[in-house]
Each structure stands twice: as C-alpha cells, then as structure tokens.
C-alpha angles and dihedrals in degrees: 000000000000133000093288092060110122093224090241110131092209088066094060097090090062096040108119094214093052092046090053093048095051095037131102097264123088117237115219118232087227090066087092094161090061094049094046094048093042092052096044101093137109119242126137109204117243116278096215137054088243091057090046089052092054090048092052093048092050092048098040096098090049092052091048092055092042094050089054100043097039090069087072103026100042090209091144090060090045091053089053091047090051090052092052092048094044094052092050091049091047094050092048091048105049113343098252099310100110111099096203093054088048090053093051091047092049093048092048091052091046093053092046090050093051091049094048092046092058094043095050091050096047111023134061115252094248089057091048089053088054088055087061094041096050120102138144090269092042109035117186100192092100090057096053101033118022098184122065101235125172121268096260092056096042099052094069090046088066097035096052093056092103118158099305116189097254128141109267117242120249106274099221093043092050094054098041099044114127104221099192136025091242091057089053090057095045099044095075089071094061124084129208094246102072094171093063094045100039105077097147142014089271094059093042088052089056094060106120114249092239090056098046094089090052091049091047094050091047091051091051089054091045088056090054092047106033107030113089113229106246136146092276096043101042094095091039087064090044094054094043089057091045091054093051089050090052092048087055096044099089088096091067091065098031113030117222090013088124089074088068102023117129088206093055088046092055095044094047089049091066091096097143093059100030095098093050091048091049091050093048093049092050090044090054088052095048094047094050092202114195117228121259113264107208127069089209090072087075092054140058129178115244094030100093095100110198099351093098136229094279092060091045093051090048090053093049091048088056091049092054089066094055118033102176144033112258110262116262113219089227121078093222115019090177092054093051094044091048091051093048091051090048091053092047093050094046096044094062102101119154099180096197092050113105093212115079127223103247094201093053092043094051095042090060092052101038116126104052119108092212123021142160104246127196114252095231107225146114100327122025142114131207090266101041114099139191125187108268109139111215133167106249096168120143133166098262091177092062090043091052093049093048092047093050090052096052104040092118087079124078095226095054091048090051091050090051090050092051093048095046095045099039109022112069092185093058093041091052090049093051094047092050094055122108091208095062088138088073087068101033100048095057089050091050091047088051091053091045088060093044093137089066094049132074120249095251091056090051091049093052092049093050093047089052089055089048092052091048091049091060089073120082093208090058094047091051098045098049091059092052098050110086122203113211091208142347106218097183094056100089103172091084140339113281115195128173095359121156120244087241091053092051089049092052090047094052094045091051089049089051091052090053091047089052092049090053102039118010104027091199116162094201093054088055090049094053093046094049093043090057091049091046092053090052098040097092089054099049108136134176094354111201115245091244092050091052090049093050093049091055091042089057090052091047092049092051091047092054091047090050091053092050095049091046091052092049090050092051091050091048092050090049092051090047091054091049091049092051092050091051092042094239094156099177094047090047092055093052091048090050091055091048090049091051091052091050091051090054092046092049093050091052091047092050091050091053094044090050090053093050091050091048090052091052091045092049091053091049091048098049107024110016094133092054096055112059092152091059091051090048091051091048092050089048092053101029092136089073091075098053093076093072100032092116099026107123093222096050109024097095092057093040088057090059093048093047089049089059093044092048091051094054094039089056091051091049091050090056089065109097095212114107096209111038117206121223090250091052092051091050092048090054091047093050093047092044092048091057090053096040112132101222093196089073092079124082111249119243128184114272113264108249123164126175127196113238124182116237120248114283095014090180088076087069102030101047095056090041094052093048090048086057091052089049093051103034111027097074087229115126121237120180104244091203090064098043113108102166099076 
C-alpha cells in the first residue's frame, strides 16, 4: 500500500505493493525496505459490520488471487514472519513507545486479519493450514492443485472450496506434518519457544513452516498479555483479539469443526499463558477503556526511519484530510471484543475429549489466591484435580462493578451466568456483598423491557435469578433492602418497596408476558422455581405485589376454566361424531382434545406451583405479610374454584384455614363498616396470635438450577451469535450454518 496510498479501498487493485504481495513472485523477508514501505499507510478499519462488509467485497478479488498464488510464493507466511521479527525488534528498541513501529504492527495485523477472514469463510481448514505452511522452500501448490492450469481456471478452484462436508484432518497431525524431507532434517534445530530463539529476522526466518502457526498464535497472545494498552497500542490489542476470533470462526461455517480444528488445537495448547490471557481479557472488560480519538496518536514526525521525507510528507498530507478515527457505536470496543473472545474460548467444551480447555478450566476457578489447579494433560476432567499451587487471584470487586454496569448486553449477562454457576469464588463474593441491589436491579430492568430483548437474554437473566435464589443469604437480604422509588417502572408509582418485592413483581410480570407472547413452559418453570425458593423468606410484601400475586393466580384459574370447557365440548363433539360415524371429524376432534389435555396438564402444574408459593409464605412468614392476608381476604372467592379439585384441595385447605381464622376475628368486631385501618389492626393482632401448627406441613420448596446434558449444543451457537451481532466483524449470513 505505502504511505502514498490514498486510503481508498477501490485503489487497492492497482496498488503496486499489493500487486507484488499477491503476485507470483516470492518476497524475501530480508527485503525490509519493501515491508516497511508497504506497511506505512494510514487506514483505520471500519467500525461497523456494514463497513467491514464493504471492505471485504472490495478486497475479494485480491484475496482470491492471493489465496491461489500464495500456495507457491508463501508470501502470507513471510508477512507473518516479518510481523514476528518486527515486534521483537520494536520491543528491544523502545518498549512499545515508538508510534511508527506501532503503525506498522497495526497495519500488519489488519492485513493478516483480512486475509484470514476471507480464507475461513471460503476455504476448507486443511487448505488454510497449507496457506500457513507454504513458503518458497516448501510450496503447497502441488498439494491443492496438481495440474498447472491458467489463472482464469485456477481462481474458481480455490474460491469454490466452501465448507464441504469432508472429514476434518487430525489437528495435531495437520500442524506437525513434515511436508518435505529437507524440513524433516531441519526441524530438529527449532525449539518450541520461538520468542526466546528468534532475536532477529534471520532466526525468525528459520522457524519451520509447520511451527509458524504456533509461533503466530503465541505472539498474538503475547500482545494481549505483554503489550501495555496505550494510545498507540489500543488497536493493536483490538486486531490481535480479532485475529484469534477469526482463527476460531470455522465452526460458524462448519458446526462441530472445532473438535478437529488444527487452529483450536494450537490455541488450546497455550496452557502456559492461558491464565495471563484470561486475566488480561477480563481486565480489558472491567476497565472499559474508550478508544483513542485522534489518528495523530499513531504518528510522530521524525520517526519514519529510512522511509524518507517524501513518504513522511505524503503520510501527513493524507492525515490532514481525516483528523479523527470514525466513531465506534460502542463505548469500549476493546472491552466488548475481549469479552467475546473470552466467551468463545471458554464455551469450547468437548466432553469426551481427554484434553481440557485451559481457558474454561481457569475461568471457573479464578478468584482464589492459592488454589489446586488441574495439570491439564492427557487425562483430566473439569472436576479432577492434582496439586499444582497457582495464584488465581483477580480483583473480583472490579469485575462485579463492571458486570453490574453492563448487564444490558447479552454477552455480559452470559459472563455473569457462567461465573455464578461455575465459579464458586465469584458466587461467594457476590452473595456476600451488601450492595446486591447493584446487580439485581439491572437484571429486573432487563426483564421489565423483555419485549426489546431476545429470548436467550431473558433466559439468562431468569436463570441468574434462580441461581441467586438458591442462597438463603440472598433471600434474606433482598427483603430487608428498601427502595425509596423505582423510576423506570412506569405502570404505577412504587414507593418504599423492598428489593425482594420488586423482584417478585417483575417475575410475575414476566410470567404474564410469557403467557401472552412466548408460551414457553420452561420459562414458566424457571420463574416459578425462583419465586418458590424465595417464598419462605417473603417479608413486608408491598400491597401492589400482593395484588399481582393473587391476580396471577386468578388469571391462571380463568384460563384453566376455559381450557376445561373447551376440552369438554371437544369430547362431546367427538362422542357425537363417533355415533354418527363421521370418521374425519372424529380424528380432528381427537387431536384437539389431546392438545387440550396437554395444555390443561401444564396449567395445573403452574397453578399448583403458585398455590405452593402462597402456602409457603403463609407457613413461614404469615405475620410479616399483612398486605398479602388483606388481599386474600378481599379476593377469597378465587380459592373456591379448586376446593374439591384432587390436585389442589390439600393446599386449598391450608389457605382456607387461614382465611377462616381471620374472617372469624373480623366478625367479632361490632362495627358494621370496617375501615381499612381497622382491618389491618385485626390482621396484625391476629397474625401475632396465629397458631402455626394448624396448617398441614408440606416439604420446603427448594429448586436448584442444573444445566442440561451437552450444554455446549446451546452455548456454542449462542456465543457465536453474540460475536455475529456485537463484534462489528462481518460474517456472511448466507454461509453461516451454526445458528
């Protein structure tokens, strides 16, 4: 591209540097002047998926030619080798402070990302590996294309290689294959730790082709871990994370390919640095650093080395046309990208695989200063442990604060779910906090605006509440904390309501929303399970909360009556059809009747749960909930419908015992028209004298959230859908097969 490049993507096809890179001639890594000049250009990558789409379309023809020619030239591998050498030279020279070296590093990462993005969307993984393996001394063109066809015929041969249903190659075998006899002889001189051995371009050039991918992935992770985040390195971190996401993205186009992917194998093999990478990604998320605003922060006059004043002036002339980086619609692109990569890394969980995922394993144990950590190796599971003391400390307070502030996003809610469900250190920290409202209120606000959210986001929020409700400390604390007002609740004014009361209100509202819109049985189950876990701890229920709880029961009762009536009519019609030998009509009526039976069974299960929640509250905390007693007395006719119903009558007996007790006390008052204050005085006095042994004992309501078998079948598509929607990277929806 060069410093004189206009910055217009449509000019790339005529750019001499690009033509040389994608051409048929290999470029030597020692041609440093070419690489420096080529990579000294100004172009800030698009900050939206739409912009990324336009960039990919404009560079598609370049990528097609490059994917073909690189199999013989190996220029892609040389570009990666130059990056490795340049970073080492930069670090040794000035420890990341030079702006020109930062610009070259960023541009190199950006180009590599664009190349990889095209290849992963179009080519099979074994062919992509050959793109890394290929070099002048190790050409791969014979492997992919045996006949020497002309250019016009060979371009489609590469382009049409789109996610065919072929058996994936063994990951380890693919990476470690020795392609030529000469490479077999030379490979013994290379060590695993390329950073220690590669002190110059010469030593980087000697990295064996089959080890280049490993060295590249390790350098990307070293950027995340070792590079300080400054104005001139912010987007270097951003692109390094993007590249790792792209290297893992084959699964989008070919589901379950990660189980065999050589790229997953290399990334998951980074056990020695996994903890540092995990910490840095979480740190990026917690710090929520905004991006730098000025292009000039990447540049500094006098730091162009041997490029010359003409190149420098050309670059500055270009800068004068564009003063600032286009605004990203996210306040911290690096934080979001870091979180998405963390979720992708930790969601990969092949249960039958003997090799553990170090990122997943460490995420679920982060937070302890000293811990026994699994030595990840040939035979282990997530729960198996060997003694290997390792510092797993992390600032859980900062993580909690950052999470509470970003719960409006799917990816943050998913992170919170994973940590609460899988990480006992984080869960214990959360449940010990006195400001639990900072976490609960954003979740409730999310559920309140359920119509604006997708179903997965709602599920995650409800499951989080269910997990929290399993803890007695949580159930106690939320009914002690009083909220003076709830401004975002617009249906009516809520003053001096407990956090627990607000939670009950929002969950009831979610159930009613589900009944009207989603009709999902499992959503009902999660909502009611959370309420059931809290029911014994209900305290000082707000009048509106008590009303809504009984309104939910009344709504379900009416629905039960309607479905029962429809089922009776259907059964009657079915009997008439059989007697008149109307076979077709009888079959339709039978199907309708079966549907009504299923609907009725679900309804009765839900009604039973609601009655058990009310009964649990009466059994354990009757004297603390006068407003609930008042609402029940006011609507006592609701409970007569199921007095003799075999599924409900045992609980109804308890409820009617309570109602009868308070009715009797009210009848003893000589006043003909009882005021509200008088009724409450009677309720409060009666509650203090209530003999609790009068109620039939039922088992305590205890529900625990348990993940379904093979949870990765849900989480992997969900995580990649978040990458698709939130990363600002563009993925062609027509080629996506995962979700």
